[in-house]
N, C-alpha and C positions, 0 to 999 in steps of 0.2 A: 694824720689820724691822731685824735686826742688820746691821752694816756689811759683813760678809762676804757675807751673802745678797744685800744690795743690790748689791754689786760684781759678783757672779756674774750677777745678774739683768740688770744693765746690759750686760755683755759678751754674755750669751746672746741678748739681744733686739735688739742693734744690727744694722744691715744690712751693715756692713763685715765681711769675712771675717776671723776671728781664729783663730789657732792657736798652740800652743806645741809645741816639739819639743826633744828632747835633742840634744847635739852630734853624735850619729850619725845624726840625721835622723828618728828615730822619734817620731811624734806622741804627745804626752801630754795635749793639750787641744785641743778645737775648739768653736767656738760654733755655734749653729743655722744662721746664715747660711752658714758653711763647709760643713756637711753638706748643706744644701739646694742650694748652688751645684754641688756635685759629685754630686748625686743619690745620696748614700750615707747610711746610718745611722751614728750615732756609733761603734757597735761595729765597723763595717766599716773605720773610719779610724784610730781610736786603736790604737796599737801597730804601725802601718804607716808606711812612709816618706813624709815630707813631699814628697820629690822625685819620687815616682812619677807625678804628673800632668804634670810639666814635660817639654817637648821635650828630647831628649838633650843638645844643645849648651847649652841653658839650665841643665841640671843642673850642668854644669861651671862655668858663669858664676856661678851662685848659690853653689856650693861655694867658689869663689875669693873671693866677696864675704864669705861667712861667715868664712873664714879670715883676712880682712883686719881684721875687727872687733876692737877692744880696749877697755879700760876708758876710755881717753881719747876714742875715737871708736866708741861702741857701736852706732851707728845707720847704716844704709845704705838708700838707695832705689833700686829697680831695676824697670824694666819688662820683663816676661818673657812668653814664649809657653808655652802649655800645650795639651795635646791633650784636648779635651772628649770625653765619652762618645759623642757623635754623629760623632766623627772630625774635627770642625772645629777649627781653631786659634783659641784665644781669647787675649786679652792681659790680663794683670793688672799693676797697679802695686803693688809690694810695698814695705812699710816693714819692714825687718828690724831687730830690736833684740836685741843680745846681752845676756844676763844673767850676771853674774859673781859668784862668792862673794867673801868678804872677802880671800882670798889671791890673787884675780885670775884664778882658774880659771873657764873658761867652763862654766856648768852647764846653761843652757837658752837657747833663742831664742824670741822672740815675733815673729810676723808678722801684720801687718794688710794685707789685700789688697782692692783695688777693681778691678772689671772695667772695662777701658778699651778694649775691642774696638771699640765704635762710634766712639770718638774716633780710634783708629788707622785705621779704615776711611775716615773722613772725611778724615784727613790724606793718606792714599794717593790718594783720589779728587781732592783738591785738587792734589797733586803731578802726577798724570796730566793734569789739566785745564791746569795751567800748562805742561806739556811740549807738549800739543797747541797751545796758544796760541802758544808760542814757535816751534814748527815752522811753523805757518801764517804767522805774521808774518815769519819768516825767509825764506819763499819768495815773499813779495810783492815785486815788482820795485822798489817805492818804499821810501823810508826811513820807518820807523815808530818812534815812541817813545811811552813811557807816563810820565805824571807822577803824583805822589801829590797829596794834597789841598793841599799847600803849593807845588805846581808844581815840585817837585824831580824831575828825571829819574830814573826807577827802572829803565827798560829802553830800549835802543836796538837796533833790528834791525841785523844785520850789513851790510845794504845801505846804511847811512849812508856807508860808504866810497866808494860809487859816485856819491854826490851831489857 
């Protein structure tokens, strides 16, 4: 197998979403994971905007990130929200790499994406659980504190002032 076919085969078969697009956002390449993730055929995506799946305010953020890339710092990482075809919000961790020609002109961008929706949901559930814990503990009339495994105090209820 020649090197180019091998390279394309590796990109096409990996589970990470991979795409390339022109500076105007028009997709020029996607791998199979990308088309599968968005439930679209290659021909439905190539020639269309990379930004089309992103939530509106994310489009602006990603555009600012792209504009900030240069030859010295060609890579940026960003977690962003997109609207899935079922109407639900999904989270992707994007690694955006700018590709420049010899004169330093931006010619293309490559993005690798991983779905981090479950991680974001777990983080939100943990945050809510911590809020409930602090609310309950703050309303107990006694002083309550929490320590870590080295017995360092990591939380003290506001009622400590009453003791």
